[in-house]
C-alpha beads as a LAMMPS data file, in Angstrom:
LAMMPS data file: protein, C-alpha beads

140 atoms
139 bonds

1 atom types
1 bond types

-500.0 500.0 xlo xhi
-500.0 500.0 ylo yhi
-500.0 500.0 zlo zhi

Masses

1 110.0

Atoms # bond

1 1 1 -0.057 0.349 0.310
2 1 1 1.267 3.164 -1.111
3 1 1 2.786 5.934 1.661
4 1 1 0.071 8.820 1.986
5 1 1 2.067 10.747 4.308
6 1 1 4.006 12.675 1.334
7 1 1 7.066 13.020 3.118
8 1 1 10.314 14.417 2.054
9 1 1 12.308 11.666 3.274
10 1 1 9.814 8.329 3.041
11 1 1 10.269 6.166 6.266
12 1 1 8.976 3.687 3.722
13 1 1 8.950 3.101 -0.181
14 1 1 9.978 6.514 -1.812
15 1 1 8.884 9.675 -2.398
16 1 1 9.191 11.286 -6.036
17 1 1 10.685 14.755 -6.313
18 1 1 11.162 17.097 -9.338
19 1 1 15.342 18.495 -9.333
20 1 1 15.475 21.646 -11.151
21 1 1 18.542 23.744 -12.593
22 1 1 18.548 27.281 -11.319
23 1 1 20.802 30.078 -12.881
24 1 1 19.189 32.753 -9.898
25 1 1 17.460 30.286 -6.722
26 1 1 15.813 33.024 -4.489
27 1 1 14.208 34.405 -7.729
28 1 1 12.600 30.969 -8.453
29 1 1 12.096 30.184 -4.913
30 1 1 9.946 32.961 -4.823
31 1 1 7.950 31.537 -8.343
32 1 1 7.445 28.043 -6.399
33 1 1 6.393 30.093 -3.174
34 1 1 4.672 33.103 -4.259
35 1 1 3.087 32.515 -7.395
36 1 1 2.497 28.605 -7.264
37 1 1 1.871 28.881 -3.381
38 1 1 4.666 26.341 -2.152
39 1 1 5.817 25.731 1.150
40 1 1 9.545 26.657 1.806
41 1 1 11.682 23.614 3.394
42 1 1 14.689 24.997 2.905
43 1 1 15.913 28.134 1.584
44 1 1 18.735 27.515 -0.468
45 1 1 21.410 29.909 1.889
46 1 1 25.461 29.268 2.147
47 1 1 25.051 27.218 -1.192
48 1 1 22.511 24.772 -0.256
49 1 1 19.623 23.435 -2.087
50 1 1 16.442 25.099 -1.868
51 1 1 13.575 23.289 -1.158
52 1 1 9.946 23.903 -1.871
53 1 1 6.955 21.770 -1.115
54 1 1 4.245 22.307 -3.623
55 1 1 1.255 20.053 -2.799
56 1 1 2.309 16.534 -2.117
57 1 1 5.166 16.420 -3.683
58 1 1 8.632 18.423 -3.749
59 1 1 10.439 20.819 -6.024
60 1 1 14.414 20.622 -5.363
61 1 1 16.175 23.947 -6.839
62 1 1 20.237 24.071 -6.670
63 1 1 22.783 26.033 -9.116
64 1 1 24.695 23.969 -11.735
65 1 1 28.061 22.595 -11.725
66 1 1 29.946 20.370 -13.105
67 1 1 30.843 16.326 -12.454
68 1 1 30.711 14.767 -8.942
69 1 1 31.712 11.222 -8.083
70 1 1 28.428 9.937 -8.679
71 1 1 27.728 11.370 -11.622
72 1 1 31.039 11.726 -13.418
73 1 1 30.910 13.031 -17.311
74 1 1 27.490 15.092 -16.358
75 1 1 27.130 18.973 -15.956
76 1 1 24.440 20.182 -14.929
77 1 1 22.975 23.876 -16.269
78 1 1 19.904 26.015 -16.338
79 1 1 17.818 25.962 -19.835
80 1 1 19.977 28.011 -22.420
81 1 1 16.910 28.494 -24.835
82 1 1 13.050 27.652 -24.548
83 1 1 12.751 25.801 -27.767
84 1 1 14.431 22.386 -26.496
85 1 1 13.044 20.912 -23.864
86 1 1 13.691 17.135 -22.910
87 1 1 11.259 17.179 -19.558
88 1 1 8.734 19.283 -17.846
89 1 1 6.643 19.642 -15.373
90 1 1 3.031 19.118 -15.047
91 1 1 0.929 20.240 -12.826
92 1 1 -2.959 18.854 -12.558
93 1 1 -5.046 21.578 -11.321
94 1 1 -8.751 21.288 -10.351
95 1 1 -10.035 24.674 -11.807
96 1 1 -7.662 25.509 -14.663
97 1 1 -9.645 28.809 -15.449
98 1 1 -9.456 29.911 -11.790
99 1 1 -5.471 28.737 -11.756
100 1 1 -4.200 30.221 -14.791
101 1 1 -6.109 33.884 -13.262
102 1 1 -4.508 33.801 -9.743
103 1 1 -1.010 32.842 -11.213
104 1 1 -1.091 35.101 -14.141
105 1 1 -2.397 38.012 -11.685
106 1 1 0.865 37.193 -9.585
107 1 1 2.932 37.659 -12.149
108 1 1 3.514 34.180 -13.850
109 1 1 4.467 33.916 -17.102
110 1 1 2.243 31.738 -19.706
111 1 1 3.019 30.681 -23.714
112 1 1 -1.080 31.065 -23.971
113 1 1 -4.108 31.038 -22.496
114 1 1 -5.981 27.754 -21.321
115 1 1 -6.659 25.911 -24.652
116 1 1 -9.302 23.211 -24.599
117 1 1 -8.298 19.466 -26.189
118 1 1 -9.933 16.179 -26.184
119 1 1 -8.865 15.004 -22.992
120 1 1 -8.347 18.062 -20.947
121 1 1 -8.037 21.728 -21.179
122 1 1 -3.853 23.293 -20.785
123 1 1 -1.584 25.670 -21.056
124 1 1 1.557 25.914 -20.057
125 1 1 4.253 28.552 -18.486
126 1 1 7.917 28.938 -17.626
127 1 1 9.861 29.391 -14.636
128 1 1 12.196 32.503 -14.012
129 1 1 14.853 30.137 -15.426
130 1 1 13.254 29.030 -18.880
131 1 1 11.519 25.436 -17.172
132 1 1 8.675 24.327 -19.334
133 1 1 5.468 23.670 -16.905
134 1 1 2.290 22.373 -17.828
135 1 1 -0.928 22.974 -15.922
136 1 1 -4.112 20.863 -17.117
137 1 1 -7.675 20.002 -15.906
138 1 1 -9.012 17.036 -17.369
139 1 1 -11.993 16.762 -18.284
140 1 1 -15.325 15.490 -15.996

Bonds

1 1 1 2
2 1 2 3
3 1 3 4
4 1 4 5
5 1 5 6
6 1 6 7
7 1 7 8
8 1 8 9
9 1 9 10
10 1 10 11
11 1 11 12
12 1 12 13
13 1 13 14
14 1 14 15
15 1 15 16
16 1 16 17
17 1 17 18
18 1 18 19
19 1 19 20
20 1 20 21
21 1 21 22
22 1 22 23
23 1 23 24
24 1 24 25
25 1 25 26
26 1 26 27
27 1 27 28
28 1 28 29
29 1 29 30
30 1 30 31
31 1 31 32
32 1 32 33
33 1 33 34
34 1 34 35
35 1 35 36
36 1 36 37
37 1 37 38
38 1 38 39
39 1 39 40
40 1 40 41
41 1 41 42
42 1 42 43
43 1 43 44
44 1 44 45
45 1 45 46
46 1 46 47
47 1 47 48
48 1 48 49
49 1 49 50
50 1 50 51
51 1 51 52
52 1 52 53
53 1 53 54
54 1 54 55
55 1 55 56
56 1 56 57
57 1 57 58
58 1 58 59
59 1 59 60
60 1 60 61
61 1 61 62
62 1 62 63
63 1 63 64
64 1 64 65
65 1 65 66
66 1 66 67
67 1 67 68
68 1 68 69
69 1 69 70
70 1 70 71
71 1 71 72
72 1 72 73
73 1 73 74
74 1 74 75
75 1 75 76
76 1 76 77
77 1 77 78
78 1 78 79
79 1 79 80
80 1 80 81
81 1 81 82
82 1 82 83
83 1 83 84
84 1 84 85
85 1 85 86
86 1 86 87
87 1 87 88
88 1 88 89
89 1 89 90
90 1 90 91
91 1 91 92
92 1 92 93
93 1 93 94
94 1 94 95
95 1 95 96
96 1 96 97
97 1 97 98
98 1 98 99
99 1 99 100
100 1 100 101
101 1 101 102
102 1 102 103
103 1 103 104
104 1 104 105
105 1 105 106
106 1 106 107
107 1 107 108
108 1 108 109
109 1 109 110
110 1 110 111
111 1 111 112
112 1 112 113
113 1 113 114
114 1 114 115
115 1 115 116
116 1 116 117
117 1 117 118
118 1 118 119
119 1 119 120
120 1 120 121
121 1 121 122
122 1 122 123
123 1 123 124
124 1 124 125
125 1 125 126
126 1 126 127
127 1 127 128
128 1 128 129
129 1 129 130
130 1 130 131
131 1 131 132
132 1 132 133
133 1 133 134
134 1 134 135
135 1 135 136
136 1 136 137
137 1 137 138
138 1 138 139
139 1 139 140
């Protein structure tokens, strides 16, 4: 049976988090906490990552960097352009119109207004580093 306590450090099983490489941790922390309503768990001070709880998951925000002993030959970097994307966050919402208006009013930059598709209504926004975020409401 899955653990539904949503702990960052689970006592059993595992928790899936999303790791974002940021050029400016404070700016990203503001976006994920102030605009999306997340709770800052770690503030990214003294070279440490920032951790923001978003509902039932966590976003870990850290600066890029070179290889480490457990990921040799791997470099982490914030997105350089917004056109080539290999991964993006997907936020499922109960009321997309409400979220769109609230988040837009708080400064979120959406690519388009919500668009109706066969199984859902969705739109996309970007965080301060250019990470793509899908916001979608499934059809009932």
